C-alpha positions in Angstrom: 0.0 0.0 0.0 2.9 2.4 0.9 4.5 1.7 -2.5 1.2 2.3 -4.4 0.7 5.5 -2.5 4.2 6.6 -3.5 3.5 5.8 -7.2 0.3 7.9 -7.1 2.1 10.8 -5.5 4.9 10.6 -8.0 2.4 10.7 -10.9 0.6 13.7 -9.4 4.0 15.5 -9.1 4.9 14.7 -12.7 1.5 16.1 -14.0 1.8 19.1 -11.7 5.4 20.0 -12.3 5.9 18.7 -15.9 9.0 16.6 -15.0 10.7 15.3 -18.1 10.2 11.6 -18.7 11.6 9.8 -21.7 9.5 10.7 -24.7 7.8 7.3 -25.1 6.7 7.3 -21.4 4.9 10.6 -21.3 1.6 10.6 -19.5 -1.6 11.2 -21.4 -1.9 14.6 -19.6 1.5 15.7 -20.8 0.8 14.5 -24.4 -2.5 16.4 -24.4 -0.8 19.5 -23.2 2.0 19.2 -25.7 -0.4 18.7 -28.6 -1.8 22.2 -28.0 1.4 23.8 -29.3 3.6 22.7 -32.2 6.6 24.5 -30.8 6.5 22.4 -27.6 6.9 19.1 -29.5 10.3 17.5 -29.3 12.3 17.6 -32.5 13.8 14.5 -34.2 15.8 14.3 -37.3 14.1 12.6 -40.2 15.3 9.1 -40.7 17.1 8.9 -37.3 15.7 5.5 -36.5 18.0 2.6 -37.2 15.8 0.8 -39.7 16.4 -1.0 -43.0 14.5 1.7 -45.0 14.7 -0.1 -48.3 13.1 -3.3 -47.1 10.3 -2.1 -44.9 7.6 -3.4 -47.1 4.0 -2.0 -46.7 3.0 -3.4 -43.3 2.1 -2.1 -39.9 5.1 -1.1 -37.9 5.0 0.4 -34.4 6.1 4.0 -34.1 6.3 6.4 -31.2 2.6 7.5 -31.3 -0.7 8.0 -33.0 -2.9 11.0 -32.4 -6.5 10.9 -31.2 -9.4 13.3 -30.9 -12.8 12.4 -29.4 -16.2 13.9 -30.4 -18.9 14.0 -27.7 -21.5 16.4 -26.4 -21.7 17.9 -29.9 -18.0 19.0 -30.2 -14.5 17.8 -31.0 -12.2 17.7 -28.0 -8.4 18.3 -27.7 -5.9 16.1 -29.5 -3.8 13.6 -27.6 -0.7 11.8 -28.7 -0.9 8.2 -27.6 2.0 5.7 -27.5 0.1 2.5 -27.0 -1.2 1.0 -30.3 -4.5 -0.2 -28.7 -7.9 1.5 -28.2 -10.5 0.9 -25.5 -13.9 0.8 -27.3 -17.4 0.1 -26.0 -18.7 -3.3 -27.0 -21.8 -1.7 -28.5 -19.8 0.9 -30.6 -21.6 1.6 -33.9 -18.4 1.0 -35.8 -18.4 -2.6 -34.6 -22.1 -3.3 -35.2 -23.2 -1.0 -38.1 -20.0 -0.2 -39.9 -19.8 3.5 -39.0 -16.1 3.8 -40.0 -14.2 5.7 -42.7 -10.5 6.1 -43.3 -7.9 7.8 -45.5 -4.4 7.2 -46.7 -1.7 9.8 -47.4 2.1 10.2 -47.2 4.9 12.4 -45.8 8.3 12.4 -47.6 11.7 13.8 -46.8 13.0 16.3 -49.4 16.6 16.9 -50.5 17.0 19.8 -48.0 16.0 17.5 -45.1 12.5 19.0 -44.7 9.5 16.8 -44.4 6.3 17.5 -46.3 2.9 15.9 -46.5 1.2 15.4 -49.9 -2.3 16.8 -50.4 -3.5 16.5 -46.8 -6.2 19.1 -47.6 -7.8 16.8 -50.2 -7.9 13.9 -47.6 -9.6 16.3 -45.2 -12.3 17.0 -47.7 -12.8 13.4 -48.7 -13.0 12.0 -45.1 -15.7 14.6 -44.5 -17.7 13.6 -47.6 -17.4 9.9 -46.5 -18.4 10.8 -42.9 -21.5 12.8 -44.0 -22.8 9.9 -46.0 -23.0 7.6 -43.0 -24.0 10.3 -40.5 -20.8 11.0 -38.7 -19.6 14.5 -37.7 -17.3 16.3 -40.0 -13.9 17.4 -38.8 -12.6 20.9 -39.5 -10.4 20.7 -42.6 -7.6 23.0 -41.4 -7.4 21.2 -38.1 -7.2 17.9 -39.9 -4.1 19.1 -41.8 -2.6 20.4 -38.5 -3.4 17.0 -36.9 -1.5 15.2 -39.6 1.5 17.6 -39.2 1.5 17.1 -35.5 1.7 13.3 -35.5 4.4 13.4 -38.2 6.4 15.8 -36.1 6.1 13.4 -33.1 7.4 10.6 -35.3 9.9 12.5 -37.4 12.7 10.0 -36.9 10.5 7.3 -38.5 10.2 9.3 -41.8 12.5 7.5 -44.3 15.5 9.5 -45.3 15.6 11.2 -48.7 17.0 8.9 -51.4 15.5 5.6 -50.0 12.3 6.0 -51.9 10.3 5.4 -48.7 7.7 7.5 -46.9 5.8 7.8 -43.7 2.3 6.5 -44.4 -0.6 8.2 -42.5 -3.8 6.3 -41.9 -6.6 8.6 -40.5 -9.5 6.6 -39.1 -12.9 8.0 -38.1 -15.3 5.7 -36.4 -18.4 5.5 -34.2 -17.1 4.8 -30.7 -20.3 5.5 -28.8 -22.7 2.6 -27.9 -26.0 2.0 -29.9 -28.0 -1.2 -30.1 -30.8 0.2 -32.3 -29.9 1.3 -35.8 -29.0 5.0 -35.3 -25.9 7.2 -35.2 -23.6 7.2 -32.2 -23.3 10.1 -29.8 -19.5 9.7 -29.6 -16.9 9.4 -32.4 -13.1 9.0 -32.4 -10.7 10.2 -35.0 -7.2 8.6 -35.0 -4.2 9.2 -37.2 -1.7 6.4 -37.1 1.7 6.5 -38.9 4.2 3.9 -40.1 7.3 4.0 -42.3 6.9 2.2 -45.6 9.4 1.4 -48.4 9.2 2.3 -52.0 6.5 0.0 -53.4 8.4 -0.5 -56.6 12.1 -0.1 -55.8 13.1 -1.1 -59.3 10.4 1.0 -60.9 6.8 -0.1 -61.9 6.6 -3.3 -63.9 3.4 -4.2 -65.9 1.1 -6.9 -64.4 -2.0 -8.8 -65.6 -5.4 -7.8 -64.3 -8.5 -10.0 -64.2 -12.1 -8.7 -64.6 -14.2 -9.6 -61.6 -17.6 -10.1 -63.1 -19.2 -12.4 -60.6 -19.0 -9.9 -57.7 -19.8 -6.2 -57.4 -17.6 -3.7 -55.6 -20.4 -1.2 -54.8 -24.1 -0.9 -55.5 -25.7 1.9 -57.5 -26.7 4.8 -55.2 -24.7 3.1 -52.4 -21.4 4.2 -50.8 -19.0 3.4 -53.6 -17.6 6.9 -53.8 -16.9 7.0 -50.1 -13.9 5.5 -48.3 -16.1 3.4 -46.0 -14.4 0.5 -44.3 -17.1 -1.9 -45.5 -16.3 -1.4 -49.1 -12.9 -3.0 -48.6 -14.3 -5.9 -46.6 -16.6 -6.7 -49.5 -13.5 -6.9 -51.8 -11.5 -9.3 -49.7 -13.0 -12.5 -51.0 -12.8 -11.7 -54.7 -9.4 -10.1 -54.3 -8.0 -13.2 -52.6 -9.7 -15.5 -55.2 -8.1 -13.5 -58.0 -4.6 -13.7 -56.4 -5.0 -17.5 -55.9 -5.8 -17.8 -59.6 -2.6 -16.0 -60.4 -3.8 -12.4 -61.0 -2.2 -9.7 -58.9 -5.1 -7.3 -59.3 -8.8 -7.4 -60.0 -10.9 -5.0 -62.1 -14.6 -4.4 -61.3 -17.4 -3.5 -63.7 -20.4 -1.4 -62.9 -23.0 -3.2 -60.8 -26.0 -1.9 -62.8 -25.1 -3.2 -66.3 -21.9 -5.2 -65.8 -20.6 -3.5 -68.9 -18.6 -0.5 -67.9 -15.2 -0.2 -66.2 -15.4 0.9 -62.6 -12.1 0.6 -60.8 -9.5 -1.9 -59.6 -9.7 -3.5 -56.1 -7.9 -0.7 -54.3 -7.1 1.7 -57.2 -8.6 3.9 -59.9 -8.5 3.0 -63.6 -6.7 5.1 -66.1 -6.1 4.6 -69.8 -4.0 6.5 -72.3 -5.0 6.5 -76.0 -2.8 6.7 -79.0 -4.1 10.2 -79.8 -3.1 11.6 -76.4 -6.2 11.3 -74.2 -6.1 10.4 -70.5 -9.3 8.5 -69.9 -10.7 7.5 -66.5 -14.3 6.7 -65.7 -16.5 9.0 -63.6 -19.3 7.4 -61.6 -21.0 7.9 -58.2 -19.9 4.4 -57.3 -16.1 5.0 -57.9 -13.9 6.4 -55.1 -12.6 9.9 -55.9 -8.9 9.1 -55.9 -6.6 11.9 -54.9 -3.8 10.2 -56.8 -5.9 10.1 -59.9 -6.9 13.7 -59.5 -3.2 14.7 -59.2 -2.3 12.6 -62.3 -5.0 14.2 -64.3 -3.7 17.6 -63.5 -0.2 16.6 -64.4 -1.5 15.0 -67.6 -3.2 18.3 -68.6 0.1 20.1 -67.8 1.8 17.6 -70.2 -0.7 18.5 -73.0 -3.0 15.5 -72.7 -6.8 15.8 -72.9 -8.5 14.4 -69.8 -11.7 12.5 -70.7 -14.0 11.5 -67.8 -16.6 9.4 -69.6 -17.9 5.8 -69.3 -15.5 3.2 -70.6 -17.0 -0.1 -72.0 -14.9 -3.1 -71.1 -14.5 -3.9 -74.8 -12.7 -0.6 -75.3 -9.9 -1.5 -72.9 -8.0 -3.4 -75.6 -7.8 -0.2 -77.7 -5.7 1.7 -75.1 -2.1 2.4 -75.7 -1.4 2.3 -72.0 -3.4 1.2 -68.9 -2.6 1.7 -65.2 -4.1 1.4 -61.8 -3.4 4.4 -59.6 -3.5 4.9 -55.8 -1.7 6.3 -52.8 0.5 3.3 -52.1 1.9 2.8 -55.6 1.2 6.1 -57.5 0.5 3.8 -60.5 0.9 0.2 -61.6 1.0 -0.4 -65.3 -1.3 -3.1 -66.7 -0.3 -5.0 -69.9 -3.0 -7.6 -70.0 -6.7 -7.7 -68.9 -8.3 -11.1 -68.8 -12.1 -10.9 -69.3 -14.1 -14.1 -69.3 -12.4 -16.2 -72.1 -10.6 -13.2 -73.7 -7.1 -11.8 -73.0 -6.9 -8.1 -74.0 -3.3 -7.2 -74.6 -2.3 -3.6 -74.0 0.4 -2.3 -76.3 1.2 -5.8 -77.4 1.6 -7.0 -73.8 4.8 -5.0 -73.5 6.9 -5.8 -70.5 7.9 -2.2 -70.1 5.8 0.7 -68.6 4.5 3.0 -71.3 6.1 6.3 -72.1 3.2 8.5 -71.0 2.5 6.6 -67.7 6.2 6.6 -67.0 6.3 10.4 -67.4 3.2 10.9 -65.2 4.8 8.6 -62.6 8.1 10.4 -62.6 6.6 13.8 -62.3 4.2 12.8 -59.5 7.1 11.3 -57.5 9.3 14.3 -58.2 6.7 16.6 -56.7 6.2 14.4 -53.7 9.9 14.1 -53.0 10.8 17.8 -53.6 12.7 17.1 -56.8 10.4 19.3 -58.9 8.9 22.6 -58.1 5.5 22.2 -56.5 3.7 24.7 -58.7 0.3 23.2 -57.8 0.7 23.9 -54.1 0.2 20.2 -53.1 2.7 19.8 -50.3 2.5 20.9 -46.7 5.6 21.6 -44.6 5.6 19.7 -41.3 
């Protein structure tokens, strides 16, 4: 009992006097206090962790902290940096029973001058709010979302891969219903987390073309459903067909529209883009397709390169006529596709070339150059941490 009393007294003194503990052992009170001011966060050099940056893969890796904000009583509370990678959630939380959960994905990169910048966090702020509104969750202020991302990156700066490794710090914002409901209705409490982890270059040797298979016996999203939202359940629905495609030898699956089963929608976790011989960048536009920030960025770069961007329906039969096809998303930027298997047909793109096409290579190079600070960010897409 005497020892327990001493421990309680010690913790009270730490909270009252702000004694300096090692960074990973800060109390929740201290982390909450530090989160109110960026200048009070401890500084770390980017890439200071002793990690094999080139071989990290794209898997969860424990870092110093994630950041958390809770919504209750009609308002968002203060942010808190949390070291433990676990959350305590009510057993009747709406996220668990009714799928009230949306998420995002974005990256922070080290630039040649040693600075660290986050790519297009403002667009992720807009998209998470669109997704949240669709399933009756409270929106989070966009500017504060960007600052939240900056804050958690600053607290994990030494986990940002050094410039030249091709790696990045991946950010995964997650907004979910944490309040209890048994009847089908929105929760009265929500939690927003942003976790981070270092990841390696997805294609260290450069993107190489792969074969896609059309998934025509499952639908990714229903018409007038939540296909354009980054709702967690959309990805759960893709797990079975995605694994089946991989077991059949296809690295990636391509979905058709659920209404007619005729038009290209998107790949399992990526948007579809095609380049025509006459210089058009074609990508389908549909309320059941996720509004990809990577695709949006590539479209802008394509226009800057003199291509015409065409957002119209693409019949599956037209895919064979493209000069180049790619899947695009946050993790990879883009993956070239040289064959698309559809029922008993094999559609070869550019003669099933084993090399990435010249246009998609140019788009990939420019996108990466902006992300890593090797090209002027004339579009204003990067945010200094």
